Each structure stands twice: as C-alpha cells, then as structure tokens.
C-alpha positions in Angstrom: -28.0 0.4 -37.9 -26.3 3.6 -38.9 -22.8 4.9 -38.1 -24.3 7.5 -35.8 -26.1 4.9 -33.8 -22.9 2.8 -33.4 -20.8 5.8 -32.5 -23.5 6.8 -29.9 -23.4 3.4 -28.3 -19.6 3.4 -28.2 -19.5 6.8 -26.5 -22.0 5.7 -23.9 -19.9 2.6 -23.2 -16.8 4.8 -22.9 -18.6 7.2 -20.6 -19.9 4.5 -18.3 -16.5 2.8 -18.3 -14.7 6.0 -17.2 -17.3 6.7 -14.4 -17.0 3.0 -13.3 -13.2 3.2 -13.2 -13.2 6.5 -11.3 -15.6 5.1 -8.7 -13.7 1.9 -8.4 -10.4 3.7 -7.8 -12.0 6.1 -5.4 -13.7 3.4 -3.3 -10.5 1.2 -3.3 -8.5 4.2 -2.1 -11.0 5.0 0.6 -11.2 1.3 1.8 -7.4 1.4 2.4 -7.5 4.7 4.3 -8.7 4.5 7.9 -9.4 8.2 8.2 -11.3 8.4 5.0 -13.5 5.5 6.1 -14.3 7.3 9.3 -15.1 10.5 7.3 -17.6 8.7 5.1 -19.2 7.0 8.2 -19.6 10.4 9.8 -21.2 11.8 6.6 -23.6 8.9 6.4 -24.7 9.3 10.0 -25.3 13.1 9.5 -27.5 12.3 6.4 -29.5 9.8 8.4 -30.0 12.3 11.2 -31.1 14.9 8.6 -33.7 12.6 7.1 -35.0 11.8 10.6 -35.2 15.5 11.5 -37.3 16.1 8.4 -39.6 13.2 9.1 -40.0 14.2 12.8 -40.1 18.0 12.2 -37.0 18.6 14.4 -36.6 22.1 13.2 -33.6 23.1 15.3 -31.6 20.0 14.5 -32.6 20.5 10.8 -31.3 24.0 10.7 -28.0 23.1 12.4 -27.5 20.2 9.9 -28.2 22.5 7.0 -25.3 24.7 8.1 -23.1 21.6 8.6 -24.0 20.2 5.1 -23.5 23.6 3.5 -20.0 24.3 5.0 -19.0 20.7 5.7 -17.3 20.0 2.3 -15.1 23.0 2.7 -14.1 22.0 6.2 -13.4 18.4 5.1 -11.1 19.6 2.2 -9.2 21.8 4.7 -8.9 19.4 7.6 -8.3 16.2 5.5 -6.2 17.7 2.8 -3.3 15.1 3.3 -5.7 12.2 2.9 -7.4 13.7 -0.2 -3.9 14.4 -1.7 -3.0 10.7 -1.1 -6.1 9.5 -3.0 -5.3 11.8 -5.9 -1.7 10.6 -6.0 -2.9 7.0 -6.1 -5.2 7.8 -9.0 -2.3 9.5 -10.7 -0.1 6.4 -10.4 -2.7 4.1 -12.1 -1.5 2.0 -14.9 -3.8 0.0 -17.2 -1.1 -2.1 -18.8 0.0 -3.9 -15.7 3.4 -4.5 -14.1 6.8 -3.2 -15.1 7.9 -6.8 -15.5 5.9 -10.1 -15.3 8.2 -12.8 -14.0 8.2 -16.3 -15.6 7.7 -19.3 -13.3 11.5 -19.9 -13.2 12.3 -16.3 -12.5 9.7 -16.2 -9.7 11.1 -19.4 -8.1 14.6 -18.0 -8.2 13.5 -14.7 -6.7 11.7 -16.5 -3.8 14.8 -18.8 -3.3 17.2 -15.9 -3.0 14.8 -14.0 -0.7 14.1 -16.9 1.5 17.8 -17.7 1.8 18.5 -14.1 2.9 15.6 -13.9 5.2 16.4 -17.1 7.0 20.0 -16.0 7.6 18.9 -12.5 8.7 16.3 -14.2 11.1 18.9 -16.5 12.6 21.4 -13.6 13.1 18.7 -11.2 14.3 19.6 -8.6 11.7 16.8 -6.2 11.0 15.6 -5.9 7.4 12.9 -4.4 5.3 12.4 -5.6 1.7 9.6 -4.1 -0.4 8.6 -5.8 -3.6 6.8 -3.7 -6.2 3.8 -5.2 -7.9 1.3 -3.2 -10.0 1.6 0.2 -8.3 4.7 2.2 -9.0 7.1 2.9 -6.1 9.0 5.5 -8.1 8.4 8.2 -5.6 10.2 6.1 -3.0 13.0 5.0 -5.4 13.9 8.6 -6.6 15.8 9.7 -3.4 17.6 6.4 -2.7 20.9 4.8 -3.6 20.3 3.0 -6.9 21.7 -0.5 -7.4 19.9 -2.2 -10.4 21.5 -5.5 -9.5 20.4 -9.1 -9.8 18.7 -10.4 -6.6 21.1 -12.6 -4.6 20.9 -13.6 -0.9 24.5 -12.4 -0.5 23.7 -8.9 -1.7 20.6 -8.6 0.5 22.5 -9.8 3.6 25.4 -7.4 2.9 23.0 -4.4 2.6 21.4 -5.0 6.0 24.5 -6.0 7.9 25.6 -3.3 10.2 27.6 -1.0 10.0 26.6 -0.7 6.3 25.3 2.9 6.0 22.3 1.6 4.1 21.2 -1.0 6.7 18.6 1.1 8.3 16.7 1.8 5.1 14.6 -0.4 3.0 15.4 -2.3 -0.2 13.0 -2.1 -3.2 12.7 -4.9 -5.7 11.3 -4.5 -9.2 10.8 -7.7 -11.1 14.0 -9.8 -10.5 16.2 -6.8 -9.8 17.2 -5.0 -6.6 16.5 -1.5 -7.7 17.7 0.5 -4.7 18.6 0.5 -1.0 18.2 3.0 1.7 14.5 3.7 0.9 12.4 5.5 3.5 8.7 4.9 3.7 5.9 6.6 5.5 4.9 4.8 8.7 1.4 3.6 9.3 -0.9 5.9 11.3 -3.4 3.2 12.0 -4.5 3.6 15.7 -5.2 -0.2 15.9 -1.6 -1.2 15.3 0.2 -2.7 18.3 2.2 0.1 19.9 5.0 -2.3 20.6 5.8 -2.6 16.9 8.8 -0.7 15.8 9.6 1.5 12.9 10.3 -1.2 10.3 7.0 -2.9 10.9 5.1 0.4 10.8 6.9 1.4 7.6 6.1 -2.0 6.1 2.4 -1.6 7.0 2.5 2.0 5.8 3.7 1.1 2.3 1.1 -1.8 2.2 -1.6 0.7 3.0 -0.6 3.1 0.3 0.3 0.7 -2.5 -0.2 -3.0 -3.4 3.5 -3.8 -2.7 4.6 -6.7 -0.5 6.8 -5.7 2.4 9.0 -8.3 4.1 10.2 -7.6 7.6 12.9 -9.2 9.8 12.9 -8.0 13.4 16.2 -6.8 14.8 15.1 -7.4 18.4 13.6 -10.9 18.1 14.4 -12.2 14.7 10.7 -12.7 13.9 9.6 -12.5 10.3 6.5 -10.8 9.0 4.8 -9.8 5.7 2.7 -6.7 5.1 0.4 -6.7 2.1 -3.1 -5.7 1.2 -3.4 -3.2 4.1 -2.5 -5.9 6.7 0.5 -7.0 8.7 1.0 -10.8 9.0 3.2 -10.8 12.1 5.5 -13.5 13.4 5.2 -16.1 10.7 7.0 -19.4 10.5 9.5 -19.9 7.7 7.1 -22.1 5.9 4.2 -19.7 6.3 6.4 -16.9 5.1 7.5 -18.9 2.0 4.0 -19.9 1.1 2.6 -16.4 1.5 5.4 -14.9 -0.6 4.9 -17.4 -3.4 1.2 -16.8 -3.4 1.5 -13.0 -3.4 4.0 -13.1 -6.3 1.7 -15.1 -8.5 0.2 -13.0 -11.4 -3.4 -11.9 -10.7 -5.8 -12.5 -13.5 -7.7 -9.2 -13.5 -8.8 -6.9 -16.3 -7.1 -3.8 -14.9 -4.0 -3.5 -12.9 -3.7 -0.6 -10.5 -0.5 1.5 -10.5 0.6 2.8 -8.5 9.9 4.9 3.6 12.0 3.7 6.9 13.1 5.3 9.8 15.7 4.2 12.2 16.9 1.2 13.6 13.7 -0.1 14.8 12.1 -2.8 16.1 9.5 -4.1 18.4 10.1 -5.1 22.0 7.8 -8.1 21.9 
C-alpha cells in the first residue's frame, strides 16, 4: 500500500464525514423548525405530482409544475429567508469539542439542589421565573445584551432576581455550568401554531429557546405557580415537584455522543389556566 493510496483513502473519509455532518446538522435543524418541515412536505408532494403527471401524460399540470420547480427555489429563499437564516446561524454555532464546562457529579447535584430550592419557593409564592440552562449550544447571542453576573448559583440569588420590583425580574436568567452568567435575558417566543394560546410569554419564550437550541428552560408561572420544563422542542407543562426534579437531573446528565452541537423574554407573563 503506497502513501498515495493511504492519502486517497483519508481524503475520501474526510469528504464523506463533512457531507454526513452537513446533512446531519441540516436535518436536525429542519426537524426542530415547524415551518421548514412544512416546506419540505410541500416540495415532496409537488415532486410526487410531477412524477404522476409524466406517467399519466398530464401535459398542462406538467408544464405548470415545471415553472414552479424552476422558480420555486428563488421564491422559497425570499419568503422563508428568516427560517433559512436561523438554520445557518445554528450551523455557525456548532462546536465539536462539547460543552463550555462539564459538571462533576457533586457540582451537578449542588446545581440541582439550589435550583430546586429556588423553584419550590417561587412556586409557593407564585413568583414568575424563567431560568435557561446552557448545554452544548452556545447562548452567547442572548447573553451579550444582558446584565452580566457571573456568580455562583444559589437559591437566594435566583429568588432575589425574580422578586418584584427587581428591574430584572421580567427577564430570564442564563446558567452556564455552575454559574449564573446573566439576568434580564430576552428570548424569541415560539411561533408554533399548536401551542396552547392560553400560555403566556414566559412559557412561549421557554419553548422558543428550546426550539432553537438544546438548552433546558425552567418556568414558574406567575399566575398559577405551576412549574414546567421546555427542552428538545417540547414544553413539559404543569409538572409535580418530583417530576420536575427527576427531569432536571436526567437532562443535566452528560450525553455520550461523538459530536456535540453548539450552538429572549417579554413581559410579565403568564398563562390564565
């Protein structure tokens, strides 16, 4: 086996790896975007109709579809420019080396203890809160315009931040590792049409950040005191304290994967349920 043969095999592996990674990132981004899923369903239906028109000699339908297929990509780029931009931003946030900080078992247990102590108190007092925990995708774009804290996580600090009339109580807190990085963060609210319209701004913001990143968003309702967790594109609403604790512990555990993906809140909020 010559050096040229070995180098040729290596370049082919690299080539296939890059293509696989691009497709993986693209499909994952599309899966988490409701509008993009609908777009691809529509394209698939048009292609099926085009094949049928060719088989059945439906000339008029075929000609119309040829125009649609020819000009469709340009129309999609113009109409769905925000969604395409979001996908490219997610690709740009990708990290191959994993999290900013991997917590030890003791650190993770302390973080969960402090969070649960704060959440239970906020729940009992019906004080609204939104706490977003960064995982593998960077939340730097949300952190940049906020009030920076870089403080150790304590239940007292979290409770003080969300207690009215603190000027930061309407925003969200972002946690990186075992530090409270910032307060007063504002997140894009979810545009998912299937979301219960009675849900308020905090819940929609939590779901919005869970749709765009792999972060964990903890929500306490100001109106009802109900506690929820948004993660992996889904809002787990009205959990018991034990369900909340179990889910939080499970989501904070390190995931054994080859690649780690890298990767704000309106007003006073909440649902009227």
